[in-house]
C-alpha positions in Angstrom: -27.8 -34.7 156.7 -29.9 -35.0 160.2 -27.4 -33.2 161.6 -26.3 -30.7 159.3 -29.8 -28.9 159.0 -29.7 -28.9 162.6 -26.7 -27.1 162.8 -28.0 -24.9 159.7 -30.8 -23.9 162.0 -29.3 -22.9 165.2 -26.6 -20.5 162.7 -29.7 -18.7 161.4 -31.4 -18.6 164.9 -27.6 -16.5 165.7 -27.6 -14.5 162.3 -30.3 -11.6 164.0 -28.2 -11.6 167.2 -24.8 -11.2 165.7 -26.9 -8.3 163.8 -28.0 -6.4 167.0 -24.3 -7.3 168.3 -23.2 -4.1 166.1 -22.3 -4.3 162.5 -23.5 -0.6 162.1 -21.8 0.0 165.6 -18.4 0.0 165.2 -17.4 -1.6 168.5 -19.6 -3.2 170.9 -18.1 -3.1 174.0 -17.5 0.6 173.7 -20.0 2.8 175.9 -21.4 5.9 173.5 -23.4 8.8 175.3 -25.3 11.1 172.6 -25.5 14.6 173.7 -27.8 16.6 171.7 -27.8 20.7 172.0 -30.4 22.5 170.3 -28.8 25.6 168.6 -25.7 28.1 169.0 -27.2 31.4 168.7 -27.3 31.0 172.9 -23.3 31.2 173.1 -23.3 28.8 176.1 -24.4 25.5 174.7 -21.5 25.6 172.8 -19.0 27.4 175.4 -20.4 25.0 178.3 -22.9 22.9 178.2 -20.7 20.7 175.8 -17.1 20.6 177.6 -18.5 20.6 180.8 -20.8 17.6 179.7 -18.1 15.9 178.1 -15.1 16.6 180.6 -17.5 14.7 183.8 -18.0 11.4 181.3 -14.6 11.3 180.5 -13.9 11.9 184.3 -16.7 9.7 185.9 -16.1 6.8 182.8 -12.6 7.1 180.6 -13.8 4.7 178.7 -16.9 6.2 177.6 -17.4 7.9 173.8 -19.9 11.1 173.8 -21.2 11.4 170.4 -22.1 15.1 170.2 -24.3 16.6 167.5 -26.4 20.0 167.7 -29.3 21.0 165.5 -29.0 24.6 164.5 -32.5 25.5 165.7 -33.9 22.7 163.0 -36.2 20.1 164.8 -35.7 17.7 161.6 -32.1 17.7 161.9 -31.9 16.8 165.2 -34.4 14.0 164.4 -31.7 13.0 161.8 -29.1 13.2 164.6 -30.8 10.9 167.2 -32.0 8.6 164.6 -28.0 8.3 163.5 -26.9 8.0 167.0 -29.3 5.3 167.6 -28.6 3.5 164.7 -24.7 3.9 165.8 -25.8 2.2 169.0 -25.6 5.0 171.3 -26.3 3.7 175.1 -28.0 6.8 176.3 -29.5 10.2 175.0 -29.2 13.2 176.5 -31.3 15.6 174.7 -32.1 18.9 174.8 -34.9 19.4 172.2 -35.3 22.1 169.6 -39.2 21.6 169.9 -40.0 19.7 172.9 -43.7 19.1 171.3 -42.4 17.2 168.9 -39.8 15.4 170.7 -41.6 12.2 171.9 -41.7 10.5 169.0 -37.6 10.6 169.1 -37.8 9.3 172.3 -40.3 6.7 171.6 -37.6 5.5 168.6 -35.2 5.1 171.9 -37.3 3.6 174.0 -37.9 0.5 171.2 -34.4 -0.2 171.2 -34.6 -0.4 175.1 -32.0 2.9 175.0 -32.6 5.5 178.5 -33.6 9.1 177.8 -32.6 12.5 179.5 -34.4 15.4 178.9 -31.6 18.4 179.6 -32.6 22.4 179.9 -36.0 21.6 178.5 -39.2 19.6 179.4 -40.5 17.2 176.6 -43.7 16.5 177.3 -46.3 13.3 176.1 -44.4 10.9 177.1 -42.2 8.9 180.0 -38.1 9.0 180.3 -35.8 8.4 182.6 -34.2 11.9 184.0 -35.6 15.5 183.6 -32.4 17.8 184.3 -33.0 21.8 184.2 -33.7 24.7 186.7 -36.8 26.0 188.5 -37.9 28.0 185.3 -41.3 29.8 186.9 -38.9 30.8 189.9 -36.5 32.3 186.9 -39.2 34.2 185.2 -40.3 35.6 189.3 -36.6 36.3 189.8 -36.4 38.5 186.0 -39.9 39.8 186.8 -39.3 40.5 190.5 -35.6 42.5 189.1 -37.2 44.4 186.6 -40.5 46.0 188.6 -37.6 46.5 191.5 -35.2 48.8 188.8 -38.9 51.0 187.6 -39.7 51.8 191.1 -36.0 52.5 192.1 -35.9 55.0 189.4 -39.9 56.6 189.7 -41.0 55.6 186.3 -44.7 55.4 185.3 -45.1 53.9 182.2 -45.1 50.3 179.9 -43.3 47.4 180.2 -42.3 45.4 177.0 -41.9 41.5 177.2 -40.3 39.9 174.7 -40.9 36.1 176.0 -38.5 33.1 174.5 -39.3 31.0 171.4 -43.0 29.4 171.4 -41.3 25.7 170.7 -39.8 25.5 173.8 -41.6 25.0 176.8 -39.7 26.7 179.2 -40.4 29.7 178.0 -43.9 29.6 179.3 -42.3 28.9 182.2 -40.1 32.0 182.2 -43.7 33.8 180.8 -45.6 32.5 184.3 -43.0 33.3 186.4 -42.7 37.0 184.7 -46.3 37.4 184.8 -46.5 36.3 188.5 -44.0 38.7 189.2 -45.5 41.9 187.3 -49.2 41.3 186.7 -51.2 43.3 188.5 -48.2 46.3 189.2 -47.2 47.4 185.9 -48.8 47.8 182.1 -47.5 45.4 180.1 -47.7 47.5 176.6 -46.4 45.1 174.3 -45.7 41.2 174.1 -43.7 38.9 171.6 -43.2 35.2 171.8 -39.6 34.8 169.9 -39.1 32.5 167.3 -35.5 30.6 168.4 -34.9 32.9 170.7 -33.5 35.2 167.9 -31.7 38.6 169.0 -32.4 40.1 165.6 -36.1 38.9 165.8 -36.0 40.2 169.3 -34.4 43.8 167.4 -37.6 43.6 164.7 -39.9 43.6 168.1 -38.5 46.0 169.9 -38.5 48.1 166.8 -41.9 47.6 166.5 -43.1 47.9 170.1 -41.1 51.8 170.2 -42.9 52.9 167.1 -46.6 51.5 168.2 -46.1 52.9 171.9 -43.6 55.6 171.6 -40.3 55.6 173.2 -40.8 57.8 176.2 -43.6 55.3 176.8 -42.1 52.3 177.6 -39.8 52.1 181.5 -38.7 48.6 181.4 -38.1 45.7 178.8 -38.3 41.7 180.2 -35.9 40.1 177.9 -36.1 36.3 179.0 -32.6 35.8 177.9 -29.1 37.9 176.8 -29.3 37.1 173.4 -32.6 39.2 173.1 -32.1 41.6 175.4 -28.6 42.7 172.7 -31.6 42.6 169.7 -33.7 45.3 172.7 -30.5 47.5 173.4 -29.7 47.6 169.6 -33.1 48.9 168.8 -33.4 51.0 171.6 -29.9 52.5 170.6 -31.2 53.1 166.8 -34.8 54.6 168.7 -32.3 57.5 170.2 -32.9 56.5 174.0 -30.6 59.3 175.9 -30.7 56.7 179.3 -32.2 52.9 178.3 -34.5 51.4 180.8 -34.5 48.6 182.8 -34.1 45.5 180.8 -33.3 41.8 182.0 -31.7 38.9 180.5 -30.9 35.5 181.3 -27.5 32.9 181.1 -25.0 35.3 182.3 -23.6 35.6 178.9 -20.4 37.4 178.5 -21.5 40.3 176.4 -24.2 40.5 178.9 -22.2 40.7 182.0 -20.1 43.6 180.4 -23.8 45.4 179.7 -24.5 44.9 183.0 -21.3 46.6 184.2 -21.9 49.6 181.5 -25.4 50.1 182.5 -27.3 49.4 179.3 -28.3 46.2 181.4 -29.8 45.6 184.8 -29.5 41.9 185.3 -29.3 38.7 184.4 -29.8 35.1 186.2 -27.1 33.3 186.3 -27.7 29.0 185.8 -25.1 27.2 187.4 -24.5 25.2 184.1 -21.8 23.7 185.9 -24.0 21.9 187.8 -26.3 21.2 185.1 -24.0 19.2 182.8 -22.3 17.8 185.4 -25.7 16.1 187.0 -26.9 15.2 183.7 -22.9 13.2 182.9 -23.8 11.6 185.9 -27.3 10.2 185.4 -25.7 9.7 182.1 -22.8 7.2 183.5 -25.0 6.1 185.9 -27.5 4.7 182.6 -25.5 2.9 181.0 -23.8 0.8 183.7 -28.0 0.0 184.4 -27.8 2.2 187.5 -30.7 4.5 188.5 -30.1 7.1 191.1 -33.0 8.7 193.1 -33.9 12.1 192.6 -35.4 14.9 194.8 -38.4 15.8 193.0 -40.7 14.7 190.0 -42.2 16.6 187.3 -45.4 15.1 186.5 -44.4 11.6 187.0 -40.4 12.2 185.4 -37.8 12.3 188.0 -35.8 15.5 188.1 -33.4 17.7 189.9 -34.1 21.3 189.8 -31.7 23.8 190.1 -31.8 27.3 191.5 -31.1 30.6 189.5 -29.5 33.2 191.1 -30.6 37.0 190.0 -26.7 39.1 189.4 -26.2 42.8 188.8 -23.8 45.3 188.6 -23.1 44.2 192.6 -23.1 40.7 192.6 -20.8 40.1 189.9 -17.9 39.6 191.6 -19.2 37.2 194.5 -21.0 34.9 191.9 -19.7 34.5 188.2 -16.9 35.5 189.2 -16.5 33.5 192.5 -17.2 30.1 190.7 -14.6 30.8 187.7 -17.6 30.9 185.2 -15.6 34.4 183.8 -12.3 35.5 184.9 -11.7 39.1 185.4 -9.6 39.3 182.2 -12.4 38.1 180.6 -14.9 40.5 181.4 -12.5 43.5 181.7 -11.7 44.2 178.2 -10.6 47.7 177.7 -13.7 49.2 176.6 -15.4 48.2 180.2 -12.2 48.7 182.5 -13.6 51.9 183.9 -16.9 50.4 184.7 -15.1 46.9 186.3 -13.1 49.4 188.3 -16.0 51.1 189.7 -17.8 47.5 191.0 -14.3 46.7 192.3 -13.3 44.0 190.0 -9.4 44.5 189.2 
């Protein structure tokens, strides 16, 4: 009887370990890397970030599984997705936060389970984690602002600029704005400035329509748009307003439609971010963390080890030597019948 009590006590001690071993996470030997992207209005996430990340993980770790979620710009949905991945036994989280200011509790939940976190594209503030992989976002804004100012100057126009900044819940937006102001302040008048919820092209169109109404069509000589999706909204608003020639407008992400607008003269430039490098570096770090390795980084943002990639300004003359050369898009993808003449003029054949 004495031996039986000892055996039962030992069995009871083992039960919590068995529960932690993965009754709710399926195969406990399977390494799972969870990737969380914030939205699908910006085409890069589904078209590039997700497949490039998954392919690199598969190459480095054929037995690893990628658990993918897109939050559709809903912070509550992303919270549920992260909690679900942790419950399923994810070994590493790669998180592009919908609301970076509200993401610290999600990182804390991961910490409590000893699950490492990589902040992808957007810096998460207020808590420490393993890595941050993004671009030099202040530099992005500087590149955009300088390109806008150069084109306004080249056209010999005087007047006001409208600024369409990104989502106020995305800390990258504040960096882009800071860089753009560094390039523009004191050199040109800023007539209207907006922080655009959700990076929404529709809301950017409404903002641009309001700016045209309040400032007057002829007084607007340039538009700073923080990304290509919002640039599409601004272009639509200006077309509706009857501009005979569209003023210079910036962008970011090198979306296919934006590249085509650059060729036809409706958009001045875009910032080409090497999303392949970003996604693949993040995948390398995630696999390393899953193997309990921690590679060194070239820099830090605050106390967070970071990899920051350089932005590349792309205009009509440089599409061939950047976007096409890197295989981001093929000439056939860009040069649809609607833009064939513009492609020929730019030397894309």
